[in-house]
Structure formats: structure tokens, C-alpha cells
C-alpha positions in Angstrom: 0.0 0.0 0.0 2.8 2.4 0.9 4.7 1.8 -2.3 1.5 2.3 -4.4 0.7 5.6 -2.6 4.2 6.9 -3.2 4.4 5.9 -6.9 0.8 6.7 -7.8 0.4 10.0 -5.9 3.4 11.4 -4.0 5.9 11.0 -6.8 3.4 11.9 -9.6 2.9 15.6 -10.0 0.0 15.0 -12.3 -1.9 13.3 -9.5 -1.6 16.2 -7.2 -4.6 17.9 -8.8 -6.8 15.7 -6.7 -6.5 14.5 -3.1 -5.2 10.9 -2.7 -7.7 8.2 -1.7 -8.2 7.8 2.1 -6.2 4.6 2.4 -3.3 6.2 0.5 -3.4 9.3 2.8 -3.1 7.0 5.8 0.0 5.4 4.3 1.5 8.9 3.4 0.8 10.2 6.9 2.6 7.2 8.4 5.6 7.9 6.0 5.7 11.5 7.1 5.8 10.6 10.8 8.6 8.1 10.3 10.8 10.1 7.9 14.0 11.7 9.1 14.5 15.5 8.9 16.5 16.4 5.8 19.2 17.9 8.1 20.0 14.4 9.5 21.0 13.2 6.0 24.3 15.1 6.5 25.3 12.6 9.2 27.7 10.0 7.8 26.3 7.2 9.9 22.7 7.9 8.7 23.9 7.9 5.1 25.7 4.6 5.6 22.6 3.0 7.1 20.6 4.2 4.1 23.2 2.9 1.6 23.4 -0.4 3.4 19.6 -0.7 3.1 20.0 -0.4 -0.7 21.9 -3.7 -0.6 18.8 -5.6 0.4 15.5 -6.4 -1.3 12.1 -5.9 0.4 12.2 -9.5 1.7 15.6 -9.0 3.3 17.6 -11.0 0.7 20.7 -9.5 -0.8 20.2 -7.4 -3.9 22.3 -7.9 -7.0 25.4 -5.7 -7.1 24.2 -4.0 -10.3 20.9 -3.2 -8.6 22.7 -1.6 -5.7 24.8 0.5 -8.0 21.8 1.7 -9.9 19.9 2.7 -6.8 23.0 4.5 -5.4 23.2 6.4 -8.6 19.5 7.4 -8.2 20.1 8.5 -4.6 23.1 10.6 -5.8 20.8 12.3 -8.4 18.3 13.1 -5.6 21.0 14.7 -3.4 22.2 16.6 -6.5 18.7 18.1 -6.9 18.6 18.8 -3.2 21.8 20.8 -3.5 20.3 22.7 -6.4 17.3 23.6 -4.4 19.3 24.8 -1.4 18.7 22.0 1.1 22.5 21.3 1.2 25.6 23.3 0.3 27.2 20.2 -1.2 26.2 16.6 -1.9 26.4 14.7 1.4 27.5 11.6 -0.5 30.7 13.3 -1.6 33.6 11.9 0.4 31.5 9.4 2.3 33.5 6.2 3.1 31.2 3.4 1.9 32.1 0.6 -0.4 29.5 -0.7 -2.9 29.3 -4.4 -3.7 31.6 -5.5 -6.6 29.8 -6.1 -9.8 30.8 -9.3 -11.6 30.8 -8.0 -15.2 32.5 -11.0 -16.9 30.0 -13.2 -18.6 30.0 -17.0 -17.8 29.9 -18.6 -21.3 28.1 -21.6 -19.7 25.1 -19.4 -19.1 24.7 -18.4 -22.8 23.0 -20.8 -25.3 24.7 -21.8 -28.5 23.0 -21.3 -31.9 21.5 -24.8 -31.9 19.9 -24.3 -28.6 18.5 -20.9 -29.6 17.1 -22.5 -32.8 15.2 -25.1 -30.6 13.9 -22.3 -28.4 12.6 -20.3 -31.3 11.0 -23.3 -32.8 9.3 -24.0 -29.4 8.0 -20.4 -29.5 6.6 -20.8 -33.0 4.8 -24.0 -32.0 3.0 -22.3 -29.1 -0.8 -21.7 -29.6 -2.0 -18.1 -29.8 0.6 -15.4 -30.1 3.5 -17.9 -30.5 3.8 -17.8 -34.3 3.5 -14.0 -34.3 6.3 -13.6 -31.8 8.6 -16.1 -33.5 10.3 -13.4 -35.6 10.1 -11.0 -32.6 12.5 -13.1 -30.6 14.5 -13.9 -33.7 15.2 -10.1 -34.0 16.5 -10.1 -30.4 19.0 -12.9 -31.0 20.0 -12.6 -34.6 20.0 -8.7 -34.7 20.7 -8.0 -31.0 17.7 -5.7 -30.7 16.1 -4.5 -27.5 12.4 -5.4 -27.1 11.5 -1.7 -27.4 13.3 -1.6 -30.8 11.6 -4.7 -32.0 8.1 -3.3 -31.1 8.9 -0.1 -33.0 10.3 -1.9 -36.1 8.5 -0.8 -39.3 8.6 -2.2 -42.8 10.3 1.0 -44.1 13.3 0.2 -41.8 13.8 -3.2 -43.3 16.0 -4.2 -46.3 15.1 -7.8 -46.9 16.5 -9.1 -50.2 15.3 -12.5 -51.5 18.8 -13.9 -50.9 21.7 -13.1 -48.7 22.2 -10.5 -45.9 19.7 -7.8 -45.1 19.8 -4.6 -43.1 17.6 -3.0 -40.4 17.8 0.8 -39.9 16.7 1.2 -36.3 15.3 4.6 -35.3 13.9 4.3 -31.8 11.9 2.2 -29.5 8.5 1.9 -27.8 8.5 1.9 -24.0 5.7 1.4 -21.6 5.6 4.5 -19.4 2.0 4.2 -18.0 -0.7 6.7 -18.8 -0.2 8.4 -15.4 3.3 9.4 -16.4 2.9 10.7 -20.0 1.8 14.2 -21.1 -1.0 12.9 -23.4 -2.3 10.1 -21.2 -1.0 7.4 -23.6 0.4 4.2 -22.1 3.4 4.0 -24.4 6.0 6.5 -25.6 8.4 6.4 -28.5 12.0 7.1 -27.4 15.2 7.6 -29.3 17.7 4.7 -29.4 19.2 4.0 -25.9 22.0 6.4 -25.0 21.9 8.1 -28.4 20.8 11.5 -29.8 17.1 12.1 -30.5 17.3 11.5 -34.2 20.2 9.0 -34.3 19.8 5.8 -36.2 21.6 2.4 -36.0 22.2 0.3 -39.1 22.2 -3.4 -38.2 23.2 -6.1 -40.8 21.1 -9.2 -40.4 21.9 -12.7 -41.5 19.8 -14.6 -44.1 18.1 -16.7 -41.5 16.5 -13.5 -40.0 15.8 -12.1 -43.4 13.8 -15.2 -44.1 12.0 -15.0 -40.8 10.9 -11.4 -41.3 9.8 -12.0 -44.9 7.7 -15.0 -43.8 6.3 -13.0 -40.9 5.1 -10.1 -43.2 3.7 -12.6 -45.7 1.7 -14.4 -43.0 0.6 -11.5 -40.7 1.1 -8.3 -42.8 1.9 -5.1 -41.1 0.0 -2.5 -39.0 -1.4 0.6 -40.7 1.6 2.6 -39.6 4.0 -0.1 -40.9 4.8 -1.9 -37.7 5.7 -5.6 -38.1 4.6 -6.7 -34.6 1.4 -5.8 -32.8 -1.3 -7.4 -30.6 -4.6 -8.7 -31.6 -6.1 -5.2 -31.5 -3.3 -3.8 -33.7 -1.7 -1.9 -30.8 1.7 -2.2 -29.3 2.8 -5.5 -27.8 2.9 -5.3 -24.1 5.9 -6.6 -22.1 3.7 -8.9 -20.1 2.5 -10.5 -23.3 5.8 -11.4 -24.8 7.1 -12.2 -21.3 4.5 -14.9 -20.8 5.3 -16.3 -24.3 9.0 -16.2 -23.5 8.7 -18.1 -20.2 6.9 -21.1 -21.5 9.5 -22.6 -23.8 12.4 -21.4 -21.5 11.5 -24.2 -19.1 12.5 -26.7 -21.7 16.1 -28.0 -21.0 18.6 -28.2 -23.8 19.1 -31.9 -24.7 22.5 -31.4 -26.3 25.8 -30.2 -24.8 27.1 -26.7 -25.4 30.6 -26.1 -26.6 31.6 -25.1 -23.1 29.7 -27.3 -20.8 27.3 -30.2 -20.3 23.5 -30.0 -20.5 22.5 -26.4 -19.9 19.2 -25.0 -18.7 18.0 -23.2 -21.8 18.8 -19.4 -21.5 19.8 -19.4 -17.9 20.0 -15.8 -16.5 23.4 -14.4 -16.9 23.4 -11.9 -14.1 22.2 -14.2 -11.3 19.0 -15.8 -10.4 17.6 -19.2 -10.8 18.1 -21.5 -13.8 15.8 -20.7 -16.6 14.9 -17.2 -15.4 16.6 -15.2 -18.2 14.5 -12.3 -19.4 14.5 -11.0 -23.0 16.5 -7.8 -22.2 19.6 -10.1 -21.8 19.8 -10.1 -25.6 23.0 -8.0 -25.4 24.8 -10.9 -23.9 23.2 -13.7 -25.9 23.7 -11.9 -29.2 27.4 -11.1 -28.5 28.3 -14.4 -26.8 26.4 -16.3 -29.5 28.8 -14.9 -32.0 31.8 -15.5 -29.7 30.9 -19.2 -29.3 31.2 -19.5 -33.1 34.5 -17.6 -33.4 33.1 -14.3 -34.5 35.3 -11.2 -34.1 34.5 -9.1 -31.0 33.9 -5.9 -32.9 31.1 -7.5 -34.8 29.6 -8.9 -31.6 29.4 -5.4 -30.3 28.1 -3.9 -33.5 24.9 -6.1 -33.5 23.5 -5.0 -30.1 24.9 -1.4 -30.4 27.4 -1.8 -27.6 30.8 0.0 -27.3 33.9 -2.4 -27.4 34.7 -1.3 -23.8 31.5 -2.9 -22.6 32.4 -6.1 -24.3 35.9 -6.2 -22.8 34.5 -5.7 -19.3 32.1 -8.6 -20.0 34.9 -10.9 -21.0 34.0 -10.9 -24.7 37.1 -10.7 -26.9 37.5 -7.7 -29.1 39.9 -7.8 -32.1 40.6 -5.7 -35.2 37.9 -5.1 -37.8 37.8 -8.2 -39.9 38.1 -8.9 -43.5 35.3 -9.3 -46.1 34.9 -12.9 -45.0 33.8 -11.9 -41.5 30.2 -11.4 -42.4 30.2 -14.7 -44.2 31.5 -16.3 -41.0 28.8 -14.4 -39.1 26.1 -15.9 -41.3 27.4 -19.4 -40.5 27.6 -18.7 -36.8 24.0 -17.3 -36.6 22.6 -20.2 -38.5 24.5 -22.7 -36.3 26.8 -23.9 -39.0 29.8 -22.1 -37.6 29.9 -23.9 -34.2 
């Protein structure tokens, strides 16, 4: 109740035009009574207790190191705004002696499926009743092109170069994110954003192997496109919701790979890379799967990074080898790797 009152009313300026529901007001009053005065946030011990709390989830279990770092960055932004508004003369976190948990950035290759395993997973998605066949190429874009779900949802026919044979090209221009109608200016549930960490009108050209070209051509032939040219949509013609493709993704992920990967024995299909239980990987891990999928097949590191739009430095930190830009044969090798023939 407290979290809902904070997110839906206290933190949402649009909601302030009306009074909160009575049950939310009770929760907010409790929060006000139990909150520390702002002046106490200048005390190092108080700050350390607060940062220590970021290291735990609501149930008391330890939070992932990346989660802690992300929350600390958010707290730092809050203190920066407080300085700007005159609550502090300087950011209280500056100079504070506190060590954040170490983030294990190197990727365990055993957690990443090889192309044959991915092919079985995608085939299982296509065999699902209902939305499965429609999302077959959706997930194919995430693996073979290293696209984010938001970018796939936004993909339009005009962005696709899909020749009858050989390699194709996708010219990505942005993504669709679910913001919630309470948080958008026009009351819409979704917003179209620019490419992640890029300028507003920036584009990213992504070469795609023949296997994905074929998947997208078959998809448009079977399902057509939306009036605005989008390839993927729900039954009502609107944007695909994260919960919808998440449900579809979870069902075949429970299937275990029957074969052995190049690096290990039987592997739970698409185990989460950054921690968690076996089989719990979520679609946004496509950065790692796209890059490591190529590395398993001997693909040069620069091309692994080019697909998901990552800088080489990120790949180095994740333990993915980065070499010089390859020869003309590199893309031919990439086609073999993505189809499973290069492993």
C-alpha cells in the first residue's frame, strides 16, 4: 500500500490535482511521521545506514550488485537536486566512506546458449498456440540482430531491407517503451523514445543474416503489417505489451537443452546471466546472448558489439574478446555462426 501511494500519488505531480484516496493518505501520513528530517542526511552514519539498506530487497535477501549501484546512482541524483534547491551546500555523499558491492561484469559462457539451442527455443515459441507464431520473428530479432524489445516493437517495414537472398539490413530509429498513462503528457500508455544512449534522431544500421531475413519476410507474408507499418502488434493492432511477450518467453524457456554446449554439459535453456535461478533469463539479456552467441562461433568481438549497439569497452568488461575489424569474410562467417553452421 505504501509503495503504491508513493508511486501513484506522492511522486506523480499530475496526480496532485486531486486528493489521494483515504487509504493512501493514511500510508502517506505514516511515512511523514517516520521520515527523518532532511538535516540528518548530512550525518555519515545515517547515510551509511541508508546505503546499506539499498543492498537488500524488500524480503531481506541480498540485492544484486548492479541493482545496488543503480539505486545508489539514483540516490546521488536526488541529493544533487537537493543541493540545487538549497537543502544542502554540497552533496552529502561526496567523500563518504562506503564501499558498494563488486559487480561481476564478466559473462559466464556456460550461461549463454549456442545457436543450436536458440534455434530449438525459437522453434518452441513458434509451436505455441495463440501469439507464439507472431512472436517467433520477434524473438528472432533479439537474437540474430541483438535488438532490444522496445526496438523490435517499434520496427517498421520502411526500416527493413530484406532481399530474396543473402544478408539484409535494419535501420533502427527508436523504441517503444511502456511508461504508463499516469506518467505521459498525453495520457498514452506508451512513448516512442530515441535509441538508448543516443541522440534524439540518431539511427543504427544493423546487418542481419539470411536466417532472420527469411523469418521477417515470412512474418510479413503471414501477418502483414499494422497501418503505420509496424511488423509486430497485438490482436487489437496496438503495441505488444511486455507482459504478453514475457508470458510467451517463459513457457519454452522451461525446456532444457538436450544437447551439450561447446563449453559445458547440459545447460538450462537461456539461464539468466546476471544471477537468479536457472531458466529465469529475461528478453533484455539479448545483449549478452547476441554477443556471446557470436563469440561461441568464433566471431570477431567488434562485430559482436556492433549487433547490439554496444561499445567495445563494454564487451571487454564482460569478458568478450574484441579484435581488429575483420576482412570481407567476417560477415560470411557471421552468417554461418548465426545459422548454427559455424559452431
